[in-house]
Backbone as JSON Lines, residues from 0, in Angstrom:
{"i":0,"aa":"M","n":[-27.85,-59.58,-7.01],"ca":[-26.53,-59.05,-7.32],"c":[-26.27,-59.24,-8.8]}
{"i":1,"aa":"R","n":[-25.48,-58.38,-9.36],"ca":[-25.12,-58.46,-10.77],"c":[-24.26,-59.69,-11.03]}
{"i":2,"aa":"E","n":[-24.28,-60.15,-12.27],"ca":[-23.46,-61.29,-12.66],"c":[-22.04,-60.81,-12.96]}
{"i":3,"aa":"P","n":[-21.02,-61.55,-12.53],"ca":[-19.65,-61.16,-12.84],"c":[-19.37,-61.27,-14.33]}
{"i":4,"aa":"V","n":[-18.42,-60.46,-14.8],"ca":[-18.09,-60.41,-16.21],"c":[-17.13,-61.52,-16.61]}
{"i":5,"aa":"L","n":[-16.15,-61.78,-15.79],"ca":[-15.09,-62.73,-16.12],"c":[-14.83,-63.69,-14.98]}
{"i":6,"aa":"R","n":[-13.88,-64.56,-15.22],"ca":[-13.41,-65.45,-14.19],"c":[-12.84,-64.64,-13.03]}
{"i":7,"aa":"E","n":[-12.62,-65.28,-11.92],"ca":[-12.01,-64.62,-10.78],"c":[-10.61,-64.15,-11.16]}
{"i":8,"aa":"M","n":[-10.22,-62.97,-10.67],"ca":[-8.89,-62.44,-10.97],"c":[-8.29,-61.75,-9.76]}
{"i":9,"aa":"S","n":[-6.98,-61.66,-9.77],"ca":[-6.27,-60.98,-8.67],"c":[-6.4,-59.48,-8.86]}
{"i":10,"aa":"A","n":[-6.03,-58.74,-7.84],"ca":[-6.05,-57.28,-7.92],"c":[-5.15,-56.79,-9.04]}
{"i":11,"aa":"D","n":[-3.95,-57.33,-9.17],"ca":[-3.04,-56.9,-10.23],"c":[-3.59,-57.21,-11.62]}
{"i":12,"aa":"E","n":[-4.19,-58.39,-11.77],"ca":[-4.8,-58.74,-13.07],"c":[-5.94,-57.79,-13.4]}
{"i":13,"aa":"Y","n":[-6.77,-57.51,-12.42],"ca":[-7.9,-56.58,-12.61],"c":[-7.41,-55.19,-13.01]}
{"i":14,"aa":"L","n":[-6.44,-54.65,-12.29],"ca":[-5.95,-53.3,-12.58],"c":[-5.39,-53.21,-13.99]}
{"i":15,"aa":"A","n":[-4.65,-54.21,-14.43],"ca":[-4.1,-54.21,-15.79],"c":[-5.22,-54.41,-16.82]}
{"i":16,"aa":"W","n":[-6.12,-55.35,-16.56],"ca":[-7.21,-55.65,-17.49],"c":[-8.15,-54.46,-17.66]}
{"i":17,"aa":"E","n":[-8.53,-53.82,-16.57],"ca":[-9.52,-52.74,-16.65],"c":[-9.0,-51.57,-17.48]}
{"i":18,"aa":"Q","n":[-7.72,-51.32,-17.46],"ca":[-7.16,-50.22,-18.25],"c":[-7.32,-50.45,-19.75]}
{"i":19,"aa":"T","n":[-7.56,-51.66,-20.17],"ca":[-7.74,-51.97,-21.59],"c":[-9.21,-51.99,-22.01]}
{"i":20,"aa":"Q","n":[-10.12,-51.74,-21.07],"ca":[-11.55,-51.83,-21.34],"c":[-12.15,-50.46,-21.65]}
{"i":21,"aa":"R","n":[-13.19,-50.47,-22.46],"ca":[-13.92,-49.21,-22.74],"c":[-14.77,-48.81,-21.55]}
{"i":22,"aa":"E","n":[-15.42,-49.78,-20.94],"ca":[-16.26,-49.52,-19.78],"c":[-15.42,-49.66,-18.51]}
{"i":23,"aa":"R","n":[-16.0,-49.19,-17.4],"ca":[-15.33,-49.34,-16.12],"c":[-15.96,-50.5,-15.36]}
{"i":24,"aa":"Y","n":[-15.13,-51.15,-14.55],"ca":[-15.57,-52.31,-13.78],"c":[-15.12,-52.17,-12.34]}
{"i":25,"aa":"E","n":[-15.95,-52.63,-11.43],"ca":[-15.55,-52.75,-10.04],"c":[-15.13,-54.19,-9.81]}
{"i":26,"aa":"L","n":[-14.22,-54.4,-8.89],"ca":[-13.79,-55.75,-8.53],"c":[-14.34,-56.03,-7.14]}
{"i":27,"aa":"H","n":[-15.14,-57.07,-7.04],"ca":[-15.77,-57.42,-5.76],"c":[-15.35,-58.84,-5.4]}
{"i":28,"aa":"H","n":[-14.5,-58.96,-4.39],"ca":[-13.98,-60.27,-3.95],"c":[-13.39,-61.07,-5.12]}
{"i":29,"aa":"G","n":[-12.68,-60.37,-6.01],"ca":[-11.99,-61.02,-7.11],"c":[-12.79,-61.18,-8.39]}
{"i":30,"aa":"F","n":[-14.04,-60.71,-8.43],"ca":[-14.86,-60.82,-9.63],"c":[-15.2,-59.43,-10.16]}
{"i":31,"aa":"A","n":[-15.05,-59.24,-11.47],"ca":[-15.31,-57.94,-12.1],"c":[-16.79,-57.8,-12.44]}
{"i":32,"aa":"F","n":[-17.34,-56.63,-12.12],"ca":[-18.71,-56.29,-12.43],"c":[-18.73,-54.96,-13.16]}
{"i":33,"aa":"A","n":[-19.56,-54.85,-14.18],"ca":[-19.66,-53.59,-14.92],"c":[-20.12,-52.49,-13.97]}
{"i":34,"aa":"F","n":[-19.5,-51.34,-14.09],"ca":[-19.84,-50.18,-13.27],"c":[-21.06,-49.51,-13.89]}
{"i":35,"aa":"A","n":[-22.1,-49.32,-13.1],"ca":[-23.34,-48.75,-13.61],"c":[-23.19,-47.26,-13.91]}
{"i":36,"aa":"G","n":[-23.78,-46.84,-15.0],"ca":[-23.83,-45.42,-15.34],"c":[-24.97,-44.75,-14.6]}
{"i":37,"aa":"G","n":[-25.06,-43.45,-14.7],"ca":[-26.11,-42.72,-13.98],"c":[-26.84,-41.76,-14.89]}
{"i":38,"aa":"T","n":[-27.78,-41.04,-14.3],"ca":[-28.58,-40.06,-15.03],"c":[-27.91,-38.68,-14.94]}
{"i":39,"aa":"F","n":[-28.42,-37.75,-15.7],"ca":[-27.93,-36.38,-15.66],"c":[-28.1,-35.81,-14.25]}
{"i":40,"aa":"D","n":[-29.28,-36.02,-13.63],"ca":[-29.51,-35.52,-12.27],"c":[-28.49,-36.12,-11.29]}
{"i":41,"aa":"H","n":[-28.25,-37.4,-11.42],"ca":[-27.28,-38.09,-10.56],"c":[-25.91,-37.42,-10.68]}
{"i":42,"aa":"D","n":[-25.49,-37.18,-11.9],"ca":[-24.19,-36.55,-12.15],"c":[-24.14,-35.14,-11.57]}
{"i":43,"aa":"Q","n":[-25.2,-34.38,-11.73],"ca":[-25.23,-33.0,-11.23],"c":[-25.14,-32.97,-9.7]}
{"i":44,"aa":"I","n":[-25.84,-33.88,-9.05],"ca":[-25.79,-33.96,-7.58],"c":[-24.39,-34.36,-7.13]}
{"i":45,"aa":"A","n":[-23.81,-35.36,-7.79],"ca":[-22.46,-35.8,-7.43],"c":[-21.45,-34.66,-7.6]}
{"i":46,"aa":"F","n":[-21.57,-33.92,-8.69],"ca":[-20.64,-32.8,-8.93],"c":[-20.81,-31.73,-7.85]}
{"i":47,"aa":"A","n":[-22.07,-31.37,-7.54],"ca":[-22.32,-30.34,-6.52],"c":[-21.82,-30.8,-5.15]}
{"i":48,"aa":"L","n":[-21.99,-32.09,-4.86],"ca":[-21.5,-32.62,-3.59],"c":[-19.97,-32.57,-3.54]}
{"i":49,"aa":"R","n":[-19.34,-32.86,-4.67],"ca":[-17.88,-32.8,-4.73],"c":[-17.38,-31.38,-4.46]}
{"i":50,"aa":"V","n":[-18.04,-30.4,-5.05],"ca":[-17.68,-28.99,-4.81],"c":[-17.9,-28.65,-3.33]}
{"i":51,"aa":"A","n":[-19.04,-29.05,-2.78],"ca":[-19.35,-28.75,-1.37],"c":[-18.32,-29.39,-0.44]}
{"i":52,"aa":"L","n":[-17.97,-30.64,-0.7],"ca":[-16.97,-31.3,0.16],"c":[-15.6,-30.66,0.01]}
{"i":53,"aa":"G","n":[-15.3,-30.16,-1.18],"ca":[-14.05,-29.44,-1.38],"c":[-13.98,-28.18,-0.53]}
{"i":54,"aa":"E","n":[-15.13,-27.52,-0.36],"ca":[-15.19,-26.33,0.5],"c":[-15.1,-26.72,1.97]}
{"i":55,"aa":"M","n":[-15.7,-27.84,2.32],"ca":[-15.7,-28.28,3.71],"c":[-14.34,-28.81,4.15]}
{"i":56,"aa":"F","n":[-13.61,-29.44,3.21],"ca":[-12.32,-30.05,3.51],"c":[-11.26,-29.48,2.56]}
{"i":57,"aa":"P","n":[-10.78,-28.26,2.85],"ca":[-9.8,-27.62,1.96],"c":[-8.43,-28.3,2.06]}
{"i":58,"aa":"A","n":[-7.48,-27.81,1.25],"ca":[-6.12,-28.35,1.22],"c":[-5.58,-28.45,2.63]}
{"i":59,"aa":"P","n":[-4.89,-29.52,2.91],"ca":[-4.29,-30.45,1.98],"c":[-5.23,-31.53,1.46]}
{"i":60,"aa":"C","n":[-6.48,-31.54,1.91],"ca":[-7.43,-32.52,1.41],"c":[-7.8,-32.22,-0.03]}
{"i":61,"aa":"R","n":[-8.17,-33.28,-0.76],"ca":[-8.63,-33.13,-2.15],"c":[-9.83,-34.04,-2.37]}
{"i":62,"aa":"T","n":[-10.74,-33.56,-3.19],"ca":[-11.89,-34.39,-3.55],"c":[-11.59,-35.14,-4.84]}
{"i":63,"aa":"F","n":[-12.3,-36.24,-5.03],"ca":[-12.21,-36.98,-6.28],"c":[-13.59,-37.53,-6.61]}
{"i":64,"aa":"G","n":[-13.78,-37.88,-7.88],"ca":[-15.08,-38.36,-8.34],"c":[-15.03,-39.8,-8.78]}
{"i":65,"aa":"S","n":[-15.99,-40.16,-9.59],"ca":[-16.2,-41.56,-9.95],"c":[-15.21,-42.09,-10.98]}
{"i":66,"aa":"D","n":[-14.16,-41.34,-11.28],"ca":[-13.1,-41.87,-12.14],"c":[-11.97,-42.52,-11.34]}
{"i":67,"aa":"V","n":[-12.03,-42.38,-10.02],"ca":[-10.97,-42.91,-9.16],"c":[-11.52,-44.08,-8.35]}
{"i":68,"aa":"K","n":[-10.81,-45.17,-8.37],"ca":[-11.19,-46.35,-7.6],"c":[-10.73,-46.21,-6.15]}
{"i":69,"aa":"I","n":[-11.47,-46.89,-5.27],"ca":[-11.07,-47.0,-3.87],"c":[-10.83,-48.48,-3.59]}
{"i":70,"aa":"R","n":[-9.66,-48.78,-3.07],"ca":[-9.38,-50.17,-2.69],"c":[-9.94,-50.37,-1.29]}
{"i":71,"aa":"V","n":[-10.93,-51.25,-1.19],"ca":[-11.57,-51.48,0.11],"c":[-11.15,-52.8,0.75]}
{"i":72,"aa":"A","n":[-10.53,-53.67,-0.04],"ca":[-9.99,-54.94,0.46],"c":[-8.97,-55.4,-0.57]}
{"i":73,"aa":"S","n":[-8.25,-56.46,-0.27],"ca":[-7.18,-56.9,-1.16],"c":[-7.68,-57.21,-2.57]}
{"i":74,"aa":"E","n":[-8.87,-57.76,-2.7],"ca":[-9.41,-58.12,-4.02],"c":[-10.72,-57.39,-4.31]}
{"i":75,"aa":"T","n":[-10.89,-56.18,-3.73],"ca":[-12.12,-55.42,-3.94],"c":[-11.8,-53.94,-4.16]}
{"i":76,"aa":"F","n":[-12.29,-53.42,-5.29],"ca":[-12.14,-52.01,-5.65],"c":[-13.51,-51.49,-6.04]}
{"i":77,"aa":"F","n":[-13.89,-50.33,-5.5],"ca":[-15.16,-49.7,-5.86],"c":[-14.89,-48.32,-6.45]}
{"i":78,"aa":"Y","n":[-15.82,-47.86,-7.26],"ca":[-15.87,-46.47,-7.69],"c":[-16.94,-45.8,-6.85]}
{"i":79,"aa":"A","n":[-16.58,-44.78,-6.11],"ca":[-17.56,-43.99,-5.35],"c":[-17.93,-42.78,-6.19]}
{"i":80,"aa":"D","n":[-19.09,-42.21,-5.92],"ca":[-19.47,-41.0,-6.64],"c":[-18.57,-39.83,-6.25]}
{"i":81,"aa":"V","n":[-18.24,-39.74,-4.96],"ca":[-17.39,-38.65,-4.47],"c":[-16.56,-39.18,-3.3]}
{"i":82,"aa":"G","n":[-15.35,-38.7,-3.18],"ca":[-14.52,-39.04,-2.04],"c":[-13.63,-37.88,-1.67]}
{"i":83,"aa":"V","n":[-13.1,-37.93,-0.45],"ca":[-12.15,-36.94,0.03],"c":[-10.95,-37.71,0.56]}
{"i":84,"aa":"V","n":[-9.77,-37.31,0.13],"ca":[-8.52,-37.89,0.63],"c":[-7.68,-36.74,1.17]}
{"i":85,"aa":"C","n":[-7.05,-36.97,2.32],"ca":[-6.3,-35.88,2.97],"c":[-4.83,-36.22,3.13]}
{"i":86,"aa":"E","n":[-4.34,-37.1,2.3],"ca":[-2.92,-37.43,2.3],"c":[-2.45,-37.36,0.86]}
{"i":87,"aa":"P","n":[-1.15,-37.28,0.66],"ca":[-0.65,-37.2,-0.72],"c":[-1.03,-38.44,-1.53]}
{"i":88,"aa":"V","n":[-1.41,-38.21,-2.78],"ca":[-1.71,-39.29,-3.72],"c":[-1.0,-38.95,-5.02]}
{"i":89,"aa":"E","n":[-0.24,-39.88,-5.53],"ca":[0.47,-39.66,-6.79],"c":[-0.56,-39.42,-7.91]}
{"i":90,"aa":"G","n":[-0.27,-38.47,-8.76],"ca":[-1.19,-38.11,-9.84],"c":[-1.56,-39.25,-10.77]}
{"i":91,"aa":"R","n":[-0.67,-40.2,-10.94],"ca":[-0.94,-41.34,-11.84],"c":[-1.53,-42.54,-11.12]}
{"i":92,"aa":"A","n":[-1.84,-42.37,-9.85],"ca":[-2.4,-43.49,-9.07],"c":[-3.72,-43.95,-9.68]}
{"i":93,"aa":"L","n":[-3.92,-45.26,-9.73],"ca":[-5.15,-45.84,-10.25],"c":[-6.23,-45.97,-9.18]}
{"i":94,"aa":"F","n":[-5.82,-45.84,-7.92],"ca":[-6.79,-45.98,-6.83],"c":[-6.24,-45.3,-5.59]}
{"i":95,"aa":"V","n":[-7.14,-45.05,-4.64],"ca":[-6.75,-44.57,-3.32],"c":[-7.08,-45.67,-2.32]}
{"i":96,"aa":"E","n":[-6.35,-45.68,-1.23],"ca":[-6.57,-46.71,-0.22],"c":[-7.05,-46.16,1.12]}
{"i":97,"aa":"R","n":[-6.86,-44.87,1.35],"ca":[-7.22,-44.31,2.64],"c":[-8.07,-43.04,2.49]}
{"i":98,"aa":"P","n":[-9.27,-43.17,1.92],"ca":[-10.13,-41.98,1.84],"c":[-10.62,-41.59,3.23]}
{"i":99,"aa":"R","n":[-10.88,-40.32,3.4],"ca":[-11.41,-39.83,4.68],"c":[-12.93,-39.81,4.66]}
{"i":100,"aa":"I","n":[-13.48,-39.39,3.52],"ca":[-14.93,-39.3,3.32],"c":[-15.26,-40.04,2.03]}
{"i":101,"aa":"V","n":[-16.36,-40.8,2.03],"ca":[-16.83,-41.47,0.83],"c":[-18.32,-41.18,0.7]}
{"i":102,"aa":"A","n":[-18.77,-40.87,-0.52],"ca":[-20.19,-40.56,-0.73],"c":[-20.72,-41.28,-1.96]}
{"i":103,"aa":"E","n":[-21.95,-41.74,-1.84],"ca":[-22.67,-42.34,-2.95],"c":[-23.99,-41.6,-3.14]}
{"i":104,"aa":"V","n":[-24.29,-41.3,-4.39],"ca":[-25.57,-40.72,-4.76],"c":[-26.43,-41.9,-5.23]}
{"i":105,"aa":"L","n":[-27.52,-42.13,-4.55],"ca":[-28.32,-43.32,-4.85],"c":[-29.01,-43.23,-6.2]}
{"i":106,"aa":"S","n":[-29.07,-44.36,-6.87],"ca":[-29.86,-44.48,-8.09],"c":[-30.7,-45.74,-7.94]}
{"i":107,"aa":"R","n":[-31.74,-45.84,-8.72],"ca":[-32.63,-47.0,-8.6],"c":[-31.89,-48.31,-8.81]}
{"i":108,"aa":"S","n":[-30.97,-48.34,-9.78],"ca":[-30.31,-49.6,-10.13],"c":[-29.25,-50.04,-9.12]}
{"i":109,"aa":"T","n":[-28.69,-49.12,-8.35],"ca":[-27.61,-49.5,-7.42],"c":[-27.93,-49.21,-5.96]}
{"i":110,"aa":"R","n":[-29.15,-48.79,-5.67],"ca":[-29.53,-48.39,-4.31],"c":[-29.18,-49.44,-3.27]}
{"i":111,"aa":"G","n":[-29.64,-50.67,-3.47],"ca":[-29.38,-51.73,-2.5],"c":[-27.9,-52.02,-2.34]}
{"i":112,"aa":"Y","n":[-27.18,-52.04,-3.43],"ca":[-25.74,-52.3,-3.43],"c":[-25.01,-51.22,-2.63]}
{"i":113,"aa":"D","n":[-25.39,-49.94,-2.87],"ca":[-24.75,-48.83,-2.17],"c":[-25.08,-48.85,-0.67]}
{"i":114,"aa":"L","n":[-26.33,-49.19,-0.33],"ca":[-26.76,-49.15,1.07],"c":[-26.29,-50.34,1.89]}
{"i":115,"aa":"V","n":[-25.97,-51.45,1.24],"ca":[-25.57,-52.64,1.99],"c":[-24.09,-52.97,1.75]}
{"i":116,"aa":"E","n":[-23.77,-53.41,0.54],"ca":[-22.4,-53.87,0.24],"c":[-21.36,-52.77,0.39]}
{"i":117,"aa":"K","n":[-21.6,-51.66,-0.31],"ca":[-20.6,-50.59,-0.26],"c":[-20.53,-49.94,1.12]}
{"i":118,"aa":"R","n":[-21.67,-49.72,1.74],"ca":[-21.68,-49.13,3.07],"c":[-20.83,-49.95,4.04]}
{"i":119,"aa":"S","n":[-21.02,-51.25,4.03],"ca":[-20.27,-52.14,4.92],"c":[-18.77,-52.1,4.61]}
{"i":120,"aa":"A","n":[-18.42,-52.15,3.34],"ca":[-17.01,-52.16,2.94],"c":[-16.32,-50.84,3.3]}
{"i":121,"aa":"Y","n":[-16.97,-49.71,3.02],"ca":[-16.35,-48.42,3.31],"c":[-16.2,-48.23,4.82]}
{"i":122,"aa":"R","n":[-17.2,-48.63,5.58],"ca":[-17.12,-48.47,7.03],"c":[-16.04,-49.34,7.65]}
{"i":123,"aa":"A","n":[-15.63,-50.39,6.97],"ca":[-14.55,-51.26,7.47],"c":[-13.17,-50.64,7.27]}
{"i":124,"aa":"L","n":[-13.07,-49.61,6.43],"ca":[-11.78,-48.95,6.21],"c":[-11.45,-48.05,7.4]}
{"i":125,"aa":"P","n":[-10.32,-48.24,8.06],"ca":[-9.97,-47.44,9.23],"c":[-9.87,-45.94,8.95]}
{"i":126,"aa":"S","n":[-9.56,-45.55,7.72],"ca":[-9.39,-44.14,7.38],"c":[-10.71,-43.4,7.21]}
{"i":127,"aa":"V","n":[-11.79,-44.13,6.94],"ca":[-13.07,-43.48,6.63],"c":[-13.71,-42.95,7.91]}
{"i":128,"aa":"E","n":[-13.94,-41.63,7.91],"ca":[-14.6,-40.97,9.04],"c":[-16.1,-40.84,8.81]}
{"i":129,"aa":"A","n":[-16.51,-40.81,7.52],"ca":[-17.94,-40.67,7.22],"c":[-18.26,-41.29,5.87]}
{"i":130,"aa":"Y","n":[-19.42,-41.94,5.83],"ca":[-19.99,-42.47,4.59],"c":[-21.28,-41.7,4.36]}
{"i":131,"aa":"I","n":[-21.34,-40.99,3.24],"ca":[-22.48,-40.13,2.94],"c":[-23.36,-40.8,1.89]}
{"i":132,"aa":"V","n":[-24.66,-40.84,2.16],"ca":[-25.62,-41.37,1.21],"c":[-26.57,-40.24,0.84]}
{"i":133,"aa":"V","n":[-26.58,-39.9,-0.46],"ca":[-27.45,-38.83,-0.95],"c":[-28.62,-39.47,-1.69]}
{"i":134,"aa":"H","n":[-29.81,-39.26,-1.18],"ca":[-31.01,-39.8,-1.81],"c":[-31.38,-38.93,-3.01]}
{"i":135,"aa":"T","n":[-31.89,-39.56,-4.06],"ca":[-32.31,-38.8,-5.23],"c":[-33.82,-38.74,-5.36]}
{"i":136,"aa":"A","n":[-34.55,-39.65,-4.73],"ca":[-36.0,-39.65,-4.8],"c":[-36.61,-38.63,-3.83]}
{"i":137,"aa":"M","n":[-35.81,-38.14,-2.9],"ca":[-36.24,-37.14,-1.93],"c":[-35.02,-36.34,-1.51]}
{"i":138,"aa":"R","n":[-35.26,-35.18,-0.93],"ca":[-34.16,-34.35,-0.45],"c":[-33.77,-34.82,0.95]}
{"i":139,"aa":"R","n":[-32.82,-35.75,0.97],"ca":[-32.35,-36.27,2.25],"c":[-30.94,-36.82,2.09]}
{"i":140,"aa":"V","n":[-30.11,-36.51,3.06],"ca":[-28.74,-37.0,3.08],"c":[-28.51,-37.69,4.42]}
{"i":141,"aa":"E","n":[-28.0,-38.92,4.35],"ca":[-27.66,-39.66,5.56],"c":[-26.14,-39.72,5.66]}
{"i":142,"aa":"V","n":[-25.64,-39.47,6.85],"ca":[-24.2,-39.54,7.07],"c":[-23.93,-40.53,8.19]}
{"i":143,"aa":"D","n":[-23.21,-41.6,7.84],"ca":[-22.71,-42.53,8.85],"c":[-21.38,-41.96,9.3]}
{"i":144,"aa":"G","n":[-21.3,-41.58,10.55],"ca":[-20.06,-41.01,11.09],"c":[-19.44,-41.92,12.12]}
{"i":145,"aa":"R","n":[-18.12,-42.02,12.04],"ca":[-17.38,-42.85,13.01],"c":[-17.3,-42.07,14.32]}
{"i":146,"aa":"V","n":[-17.72,-42.71,15.4],"ca":[-17.64,-42.14,16.75],"c":[-16.92,-43.16,17.61]}
{"i":147,"aa":"G","n":[-15.62,-42.94,17.76],"ca":[-14.81,-43.91,18.48],"c":[-14.79,-45.24,17.75]}
{"i":148,"aa":"E","n":[-15.25,-46.3,18.41],"ca":[-15.26,-47.64,17.83],"c":[-16.58,-47.99,17.14]}
{"i":149,"aa":"H","n":[-17.55,-47.1,17.18],"ca":[-18.83,-47.42,16.55],"c":[-19.25,-46.33,15.57]}
{"i":150,"aa":"W","n":[-20.38,-46.55,14.92],"ca":[-20.89,-45.64,13.9],"c":[-22.24,-45.1,14.32]}
{"i":151,"aa":"E","n":[-22.49,-43.84,14.0],"ca":[-23.8,-43.22,14.2],"c":[-24.27,-42.68,12.87]}
{"i":152,"aa":"T","n":[-25.55,-42.85,12.59],"ca":[-26.14,-42.32,11.36],"c":[-26.99,-41.11,11.7]}
{"i":153,"aa":"V","n":[-26.72,-40.01,11.01],"ca":[-27.48,-38.78,11.17],"c":[-28.11,-38.44,9.83]}
{"i":154,"aa":"T","n":[-29.39,-38.07,9.86],"ca":[-30.1,-37.69,8.65],"c":[-30.21,-36.17,8.6]}
{"i":155,"aa":"Y","n":[-29.85,-35.62,7.45],"ca":[-29.9,-34.17,7.25],"c":[-30.96,-33.85,6.2]}
{"i":156,"aa":"D","n":[-31.76,-32.83,6.46],"ca":[-32.72,-32.39,5.45],"c":[-32.64,-30.89,5.2]}
{"i":157,"aa":"D","n":[-31.64,-30.24,5.8],"ca":[-31.47,-28.8,5.61],"c":[-30.03,-28.46,5.21]}
{"i":158,"aa":"E","n":[-29.07,-28.9,6.02],"ca":[-27.67,-28.67,5.7],"c":[-26.83,-29.79,6.3]}
{"i":159,"aa":"I","n":[-25.65,-30.0,5.69],"ca":[-24.72,-31.02,6.15],"c":[-23.6,-30.32,6.9]}
{"i":160,"aa":"A","n":[-23.2,-30.9,8.03],"ca":[-22.09,-30.32,8.78],"c":[-21.25,-31.43,9.4]}
{"i":161,"aa":"F","n":[-19.96,-31.2,9.44],"ca":[-19.03,-32.08,10.13],"c":[-18.3,-31.23,11.15]}
{"i":162,"aa":"V","n":[-17.84,-31.85,12.22],"ca":[-17.1,-31.12,13.26],"c":[-15.93,-30.39,12.61]}
{"i":163,"aa":"G","n":[-15.84,-29.1,12.88],"ca":[-14.72,-28.31,12.38],"c":[-14.88,-27.84,10.94]}
{"i":164,"aa":"T","n":[-16.05,-28.05,10.32],"ca":[-16.25,-27.59,8.95],"c":[-17.43,-26.63,8.89]}
{"i":165,"aa":"R","n":[-17.46,-25.86,7.83],"ca":[-18.57,-24.95,7.58],"c":[-19.74,-25.76,7.02]}
{"i":166,"aa":"P","n":[-20.95,-25.57,7.55],"ca":[-22.1,-26.31,7.01],"c":[-22.37,-25.96,5.55]}
{"i":167,"aa":"V","n":[-22.91,-26.92,4.82],"ca":[-23.28,-26.73,3.42],"c":[-24.76,-27.07,3.3]}
{"i":168,"aa":"S","n":[-25.51,-26.19,2.66],"ca":[-26.95,-26.42,2.53],"c":[-27.25,-27.52,1.52]}
{"i":169,"aa":"L","n":[-28.35,-28.21,1.74],"ca":[-28.76,-29.23,0.78],"c":[-29.17,-28.57,-0.53]}
{"i":170,"aa":"E","n":[-29.59,-27.33,-0.49],"ca":[-29.87,-26.59,-1.73],"c":[-28.64,-26.58,-2.62]}
{"i":171,"aa":"Q","n":[-27.47,-26.36,-2.02],"ca":[-26.23,-26.36,-2.8],"c":[-25.96,-27.76,-3.36]}
{"i":172,"aa":"V","n":[-26.2,-28.79,-2.57],"ca":[-25.94,-30.16,-3.02],"c":[-26.9,-30.57,-4.12]}
{"i":173,"aa":"Y","n":[-28.19,-30.28,-3.93],"ca":[-29.19,-30.69,-4.91],"c":[-29.36,-29.7,-6.05]}
{"i":174,"aa":"G","n":[-28.95,-28.45,-5.83],"ca":[-29.08,-27.45,-6.88],"c":[-30.52,-27.13,-7.21]}
{"i":175,"aa":"L","n":[-31.42,-27.31,-6.25],"ca":[-32.84,-27.08,-6.45],"c":[-33.39,-26.21,-5.34]}
{"i":176,"aa":"P","n":[-34.51,-25.51,-5.59],"ca":[-35.19,-24.83,-4.48],"c":[-35.59,-25.88,-3.44]}
{"i":177,"aa":"S","n":[-35.67,-25.49,-2.18],"ca":[-35.84,-26.44,-1.09],"c":[-37.15,-27.24,-1.14]}
{"i":178,"aa":"D","n":[-38.14,-26.85,-1.93],"ca":[-39.39,-27.62,-1.98],"c":[-39.46,-28.6,-3.13]}
{"i":179,"aa":"E","n":[-38.36,-28.77,-3.87],"ca":[-38.34,-29.72,-4.98],"c":[-37.5,-30.93,-4.62]}
{"i":180,"aa":"A","n":[-37.77,-32.04,-5.28],"ca":[-36.92,-33.23,-5.18],"c":[-36.54,-33.61,-6.6]}
{"i":181,"aa":"T","n":[-35.58,-34.45,-6.73],"ca":[-35.11,-34.86,-8.05],"c":[-35.54,-36.29,-8.35]}
{"i":182,"aa":"S","n":[-35.46,-36.69,-9.58],"ca":[-35.99,-38.0,-9.98],"c":[-34.96,-39.09,-10.1]}
{"i":183,"aa":"G","n":[-33.66,-38.86,-9.76],"ca":[-32.6,-39.85,-9.71],"c":[-32.67,-40.85,-10.75]}
């Protein structure tokens, strides 16, 4: 795990402190950690996924990207690559608390963190219906979907679909011909 940047701080201290920083930080159980940057490919996949989710979940739902924090516990805030919220959010809000969909595009430096820590935290949020993991070393998307009181993971290699939404091809998400993979 990464080393924390500062002493332990409350959520209010973190929110005020982070606004004065050049870099972005996540707060994990009261400790601030520098938010990892990504590659051009990572950014392109995240943007394409955000567009695709916007088509799948139209208004009143809205998508957001890695500039918006998600509060996952009283002293824990994460930046997700993409999220969907379907309730009103004030334009000046620093974070959302009830996302419907959360997605992470894996990178080498944060893969384990996204697959273990973030996956567990997002799945604990009652509002989250799906946690999407987009692989960058291969063309594969895993979706953890809430089914009643438990979770099921489905792997997609052609198109992503949710109940009541129009399917979106992985070609659209990856922006590549179907026989290519990206280098994340």
